[in-house]
N, C-alpha and C positions, 0 to 999 in steps of 0.2 A: 445533264451533259448535253452539249449541242452535237449536232451531226459532224461539224467540222473537227472537233476535238477527237471524235471516234475514228474519222478517216486518218487523222494524223497518227492516232495510237496504232491503228492498223498498218502504218507506213505505206498507205496507199496515195497520199499526198503530203505536202510540206505546209508548215505554218504560213511560209511565204505566198504559196498559192491559195490557201484559205483566205488570208487577209486580202489579196488582190480580188477574189471572187465576192467577198462581203463588200469591197469598195464599188464593185461594179453593180451589186444589188441597189445601193443607193442612188445609182445612175439610171439603171434600167428597170429595177424592180423585179428582176427574175430571181427565181430560187437559187440557194447556194449550189446545188448538184448542177443545175443548168448552166449556171457560169463557169463551174469547174470543168465541165464537159467542152463548152465553147472555147476555154481557153487551152484545151488540150492536156489538162493536168490529169485527167482520168477519162477512160472510155465509158460509154454509155452502158456496155455489158458488164464491166466490173462494177460500176456504180449500182446497177440493178441487182446484181448478185448479192452485194454488200447490203442493200437496203431491203432485201427480201427478208432478211433475218434480223432486222433491227426493229424492236417493238416501239412504235410511234405511239405517242400520248392519245387517249381516246378522245373522240370528238365531242361526245355526250356521256351522260350517265349510263345509258344502255349499253354502250360500247365497252364499258368496264367489265361487263358480263356479272356484275355483282348487284344484288337487289337494292334499291334506291333506300329503302328503309333501314337496311343493314348498314349501309355506308352513312346514313344519317346518324345511326347510334354510335358508330365509330367515330364521327366527328365529335359528338357531344362527350363521349368518354375521353378524348385527347384534349378537349377543352377543359374538362372538369379535372382531370389529373394532372394536367400541365399548366393550368390556368392561363390558357391561350386566350387572346382577346382579338388580335387583328388576322385579317384574311391571310396575310404572308406567313404569319406564324403558324396557321392551319395547314396552308400548302406545303410548308417545310415538314409538318409532322405526318401528314396523311398521304404526301406524295402524289397528290393529284393535281392537275393544271389549275390555274387561277379561276377560269371560266367554270368549271365543275365545281369547285369550292363555292363560288358565288350562287350556283344552283342549290347546292346543299344549305347554304345561309339563308336563302330564299325560302325554302322548304321549312327550316326551322323556325323562321320567322312567321311564317303562315300558320303554323302549328302553335305559335306563341311559347316557343321554348327559349328564345333569345330576347334580350333588349339591347338596343343600340346605346352605346356610351358617348356617341358623337364622333366627330372626325378630327383626327390629330393633324392630318394635313389636307386641308380643303381641295388642294390642286391635284390630289391623287385619287384616282377611282378606287383604290383598295385602302383608303386611310381610315375609313370607319371602324370603330372598335366595338365588340360585343361581348355580353356576359350572359351566363346561363341565368334564367329566373328560376323560380322554385319548381315549376313544372320541368324545365329543362334538366335541373339537377335530379329530379326524381328519374326521369327517361335515362340519364346518364347512369344512375345507380342500378336501375334495372337492367340495362345493357351490360354492365359489369357483372352482375348476378350470372347473366347467361353465358359470358365469356370475359376473362380479364385481359384478353388480347387488346392492346392499345398501342398500334404501332402503323407503319405504312399500310395503306389499303391493299388487300390481297389480289391476286389475280385468279381468273377461273381455271379449273383443273384443264379445261379444253384448251385454252390458251398455253398453259405450260405443257402441255403433252406436244402441241404443234410446234412450239418453239424448241423443244428438246430434240424433235425429230430434224428440225432445220439445221441445228448446230451439232450434229453427230461428229464424233472425233474423226470418223474415216472421210470426212470433207477435207481434212488437211492431208496434202500429198507430201508423204515423207520420201526424202531423196538421200543418197549417200552422202552428199555434201552436208545436208541438215544433221544428219547422225554424227558425222566427224566433228561439226562444229559444237554440237551438244556435249559430246565426251570430251572435248577440250584437252586437257593434259593426261587424261586417262590413256594408258597404253592399251588400245584395243586392237585385237587382231582383225585384219581385213576380211577374213571368213566370217567372223561373228557379226560383223556389219551386213555382210550380204545375207546372213540367217535372219537377223532380227528386223531388218528393213521390211521384207513381205510380211512378217508378223504385225508389225505396227501399221501398216497400209490395209490390213485385213480387218482390223478391229475385232480379232478374235482373241480368246484367252490364250495367256503365254504362261508356260510353266518355266522358272529359271532354277536350276539345280547345280549343285557342286558342293565341294568341301568349303567349310567356312573360311572367311578372310580373304576371298578371291575376287570381290567386288560386285557380287550380286546387287546389294543394296545401292552401292554407288551407280551402277549401271541403271537401276530403277529411277533414281533421283535425276540422273542426267535427262532421262526421257522428258521431264517437266520442261526442259529449255526447247524441246522439238516442238510441243505443242503449246506455243506461247500467243496464240491469237486471242480474240475477244469472243466472249460468250456473255450472256445475259441470265442472271439468277434472280428469281423473285424472292421478295422480302418474306412473302407468305403466299399460300395457295388455298383457296376455299373448295372444300369437298363436301357435298351434301350439307351445307350449312356449317361444317366444322372448319377450323383453321389448322393448317399445317405449316409451321415455320421451315423455310428453307435456307435462306441466306445465313451464314454462319461466318463471322470474322475470323475465326480460328482456322477455317478451312479454305474460304474463299479470299483470293488476292484482289481486292478491289483496286481498279484503276485509279491513279491518284494524278489527275490533270487539272487540277484546280476545279474539280466538279463541284458545282453549286446547284441549289435547287431553284425553281423559276422565281424570278426577281418579282418583287411587288409592284414594280414599275415596269409597264409595257416597254420592250426594247425594240429599237429600230432594226435590229439585225436578229431578232428572235424568229428563226425560220423552222425547219424541221426539228421539233424538240422530241426527245427520247422519253418514253413513258418511264417516270422515275420510280414507279413501283418495282422496276427491274433494276439490278445493281450490274453494271458493266464490269466485268471481272476477266482475268486470265483463266484459262481453263484449269480447273481444279486438279489437285494432286494430292490424294488421300492415302496416308500410310498408316496401317494398322497392324500390331503384332500379336504377342501372346495374350494380350488384354481382350482380343475379339471373342465375342460370344453370339449365340444365336439371337439373343434379345436384342443386340445393337443393330441387327438387319430388319427388326420390325419397327413400326410406329411407336414412338414413346409418348404416353398420354400422361398429361397432368391433370388429375381430377379436380384439383383446387381451381386451377386456372381455366380448365376446360379447353385445352388445346393441344396440338400434338407438336411433336419435334420430328423433323424428318430423320430418317435413319442414315448412317453413313453412306451407304452405296447410292442414295438419292441425292446427297449433297455432292456425290462425285460424278453425277450425270454430265455428260459432255467432256469428262476428262479421264484421268487414270485412278483406280484403286488397287493399291498394292497390299496383299498380304504378305507381310514379312515373316520369317520364321514359321512359314507354314508347316503344321504337325505339331507345333508346340503350344497351340491354343488350349484353353480350358475346355473347349468343346471339340469332339472327337473330328478328325479330317472327314470321315464320310458323312457326318452329320451336316458339316459346312458345305460339303459338295451336294448333298441331297437338297439342300436349301437352294442352291444356285444352279444346278445343273440345267434345269429347264429354262430358267431366264437366260443363261448364257447361249441356249441354242435358238429359243424363240425371240429374243430380245424384248421380251415383255415380263414384267413383274407384278405380282398382286399383292396389295397391302389390304389390311382390314382395319376399319375403325372399331372402337369399343362397342358401338351401336350394332355390330354385325355386318354392317355395309362393307362390302369389298370394292375395290376399284383397281384398274389397271394403270400402269405407269411404264414408259419405255425403260429398257435396260440398256441404255446406248452409253457405254463406257468401256474403256480397257481395262480388263481385270488381269493382274499379274500376280502369279503364286511364286513366292521365293522361299526356297528351302534348302538346308544342308543336310537333309535326310534323304534316304534312297526312295526315289518315287514309287517304286514297286511296293515298298513297305507302308507307304501313305494310302494308297488307292488300288483298287483292282483294276484290270484291263479295260473295263467298260467306261470307268471314269477317264483313264488316260487317254482313251480314243476320242473323248470329247473335248478335250484340250489340244487343239490342233498343233500348237507350236510348242515344241520342248527344246529348250536351249541350256546346253551344258556350260557352266561358267566354271572351268576347271582350273587347276594350278597352272600357273605360268611356266613356260619353257625358260631355259637359262637366259636365251637371248631376249626374251620379253621382260624376264625379271631384271636383266641389266637395264634396259629401257626405263623400267619403274624406278629403279635406282638412281639412275641419272637425272631422272626429273625431280626426284625427291631431293638429292643433293643440289641441284642447281638452285632450288627455292631457298636453300639455307646457306648458300655460298661455299659448299663443301667441293673438294676436288676428289673425284673417285678415279682413282688408277686401276690398272688391270691387276696390280698386286692386292690392292684392297679389296675389290670385288670377289677375287678368289679367296681372300681371308673370310670374307663375311658368308660366302655360299658354303665353304668347307666347315666352317664353325656351325652353320645351321644344319647342313645334311650329315656331316660325319660327327661333330661334336655333340649335337642334340638328337640326331637321329630324326630329324623332321623334314617333311617335304617342303619346297618352296611354296609361299603363298604370297599373293599380291600386297597383302596388308603389311609385311614384314619390312619392306623397303622403309616406308615412312616412319614406322615403329622404332628401327634402328636409328635412323638419322635424327629424330626426335630426342632419342635418348642419348646419343652421342653429343648433340648440340646442348642438351641440359647439363651434361657433365661438363663439357667445356665452360659453359656459362658458370656453373659452381666454382670451377677452379681458376674463374677469371682468366681464360686464354682464349684466342680466337678459335672459331670452330674448326676442328681438323680431326681426321681419324688417327688413332694410335691402337695397337693391337689390344691393350688393356681396355680402352674404351668400347671396342667392338665386343669383347668379352663380356663386359657389363650388360651392354644391350642386349646380345644374344641370350645371356642367361635369364633375362626377364621374359623371354619368349615361353619358356617353361620351367617349372620347378624343378631343380635338380633332384635326381633320385640316388637313393642311398646305394 
């Protein structure tokens, strides 16, 4: 992905401004950023701040932070498993720039691990095809015995730690306007916004508690729309000669901007290229519930492949990690808090390889505990004290419940009269003996619409339709 695409994705410049700056490059030869500044599209300060956390492609093999011989073995594994022949195919697989792939090909040729098959396009400097000879095949097989990892080149642990620090979530300034925009149609009290705003800006742990069905999970999911800027996630990290995979398509939302790998043909407008060992993503938003165990918070080692999978909270670095239904996990709450209480305070976590080697990694993410149990029953005061923000998401008042009902009705084209609202609330509180809860509005509206659809009539309220819906809130007691 080119710098211009990332600036557009970050909404710092427009496509038209990038196109104009690239056109100027053909005239004056200056870099894209210089032309954008000269045109007044972006200030030098904003561009410098943005560029400070963009991983640019390495200039030579030493700048990758990975041993040359290891990279050579990785290239041979990729060629062996993927039947790759051209430098362009290798570039796409190993995610290193063409000039570094050329260096690796030269190293392999000098060691007589490759044989040239000839040039498919003599006009192209990257047109020569290659194949592994017997020695190259043996080298690739030995490399696979050591580790079956055959993917994009990893980044060094030091580079990973440095970039995690640069893209901390508290670098995003949260404002009341951003929170209201993220909550959208949710009827959120202004007081709650004033309470959660400082918590989000502090990047400290949050405990959301209250009775079920009042929007704790919905509030947590809305936070993903507040932290929607760009971060960079490595495909893999090398730690003491071991590989830890980090990028996970099921967790990370990759930017889809027509991203391509480096072209096999040199481009006239190929300026500041991003190091494609890193994936440009939205800030991760990881949610786990009752399935969470302590083992999921440690490195997962595959002894057959001889590689590691990063734990969930490492994949969530730079984003949010929500523990939903806290207290209902298989692991006791105190055990989970014991595992995390020090990292949450020191902002550093320690992981251990199967070799016994430990390494430090930043714990830079927003941790949100969400529970419908009593906090005092889940943890002692010492733990509660270490979670600085405790936000109650309680039952709605009648006025807020009316707002929630009106919004739910508007989406389905239903008219909510005062008489209908009173009938609904009376049936819930008096007929069923239940407290009002935020989820009930949509639940009842959906049920009424389903009944009308079944009877083939336009959506509307009738007393018996309301009774049907409210009866489904709770099983009738004898």
